[in-house]
C-alpha positions, 0 to 999 in steps of 0.5 A: 679821364685816363687811367693806367693799367698796372702790369703788375696788378693786372685784374685792376684800374690804377688811379693816381691820388688826383684821378681818384679824388676826381671820383668823389663827384657830389658826395658831401663831407659829412665829418668835422675836423674835429671828428677826423682828428679824434678818428685819427690813430696814434702817428696817422697823419689822418686830415681833412684833404685825405678823407675827401680826396681818398675816402669820399670817393671810397664811400661813394664807391661802397654806396653803389656797391650796397645799392646793387647788392640790396637790387639783387638780393630783391631779384633774387627774392622775386625769383625764389618768392622767398621773404628772406630780410637782407643780409649785412654787407661785410667789408673787410680791411687788411695791411700791415701792422702799423700801415693805419687799419684802424683809422681807415676802418673808423673813417669807413664807419663814421662816413658810411654811417652818414649816408643819407638812409642812416644804416647801421654800421658795426666794426669788429676787429679780428684782435678780439678773436686772439687766442687768450695770452694763457693759451698762446703760451701753453702752445708756444705761441707768444712769438707768433701773435698776429700770426694765423696759427694765433687766431681762434679761427672757428671762433671767428668763422662762426661769428661772421656767420651768425651775423650773415644768417642775421642772428641778433644779438651776435657778440664778438671778444673784446681786446685790450691793447694795454694788457696785450690780451682778449678781456674775459667775459667783455663782449661787443654786440652786434646787433643786425647791422646793415654793414659790418667792418672786419678789420685785421692782419689775416682777414684776406689769407687763404687756408688748405681747403677741406677734404671733405668740401663742408667747412668754409675755410676763408674769413674773406668768403664773407667779405662783400668788398675788401681794401688792403693797405699798402705801403713800402717796407722801409716805410712800415718800418719806420712808422713802427719804430716811431709808434713805438717810441712815442708809446714808450713815453706814453701808453707803456707808462701806465704799470698796468701795460704789458710793455711798462718794461719798455717805458725805461729804456733809452732812445737808443734802447727803444730804437733797438728793441723796436727794430728787433721786434719788427724784424723777427715778427712783424716783418715775417708775418708781413713776408708770409702771411700778410702781403701774400694776400695784396692782390686777393683785395678789391681795392689797394690803397698805396701810401707813402712815407707821409701817410697819404694815400696816393695811388689807388687800385681797383679791381675790374668787374 
């Protein structure tokens, strides 16, 4: 099999969809069509072919990486003469709004949890670490929700530190997309998982290095492997607008929805509103904070307007 090298992605080996699918080898399909449907997010077009051709090869690759990491841990134990327990293998999933991060994270969780050794696989989204709306309002950041400054970064770093240290249980805040806010006094407990998937817009972003050299400045410092979901801007905009129109007739109709006011918009008004939100907020965040992190990922999944992954770029070791 001949793999192409993209000059724009020099550290990566680039595979076509067909080339990547062949790397599945004999990895068994452990999800049913009904389960795949349940894992799919609104407006995503995930199907059995996508799981078989894209995510099963990725599951096989991750199984090799996790096993290698465990062997390295045992080698270090022998070297140090210690009996430290293995730390969770952490996978980051990044990408723009509307690109399908949630679906990818859930599919990976479902596939990884069905390996023959049945590992415990936890999934956390960074939405729970957004600052509460009351804080965002007081600091004039509501229009910057989803930008790096809108997150409680110290809390997220403490969470990841505790997970890596094997503390239990570790709690992550819960976010409600209905009320568009962190839910007070509700938590997701993570109890020593074998694998933790962390999904979010800015999880691969870097920051300024601390002058004293003491702090760990990046969320991605905790990742053992990272995935970036990629698509052209025009495609992302189309997906965002389509999703907004669907939500207008579904979730936005709930009187409890933060966006209930949008449920009464006409088609033209809804498209104009969604386009404005995309251009003034999400596109800005993509350009300033998300897209620049793409080449920090270990794997880039490039999607077309059909929602299918047509190209995979894997970082060389």
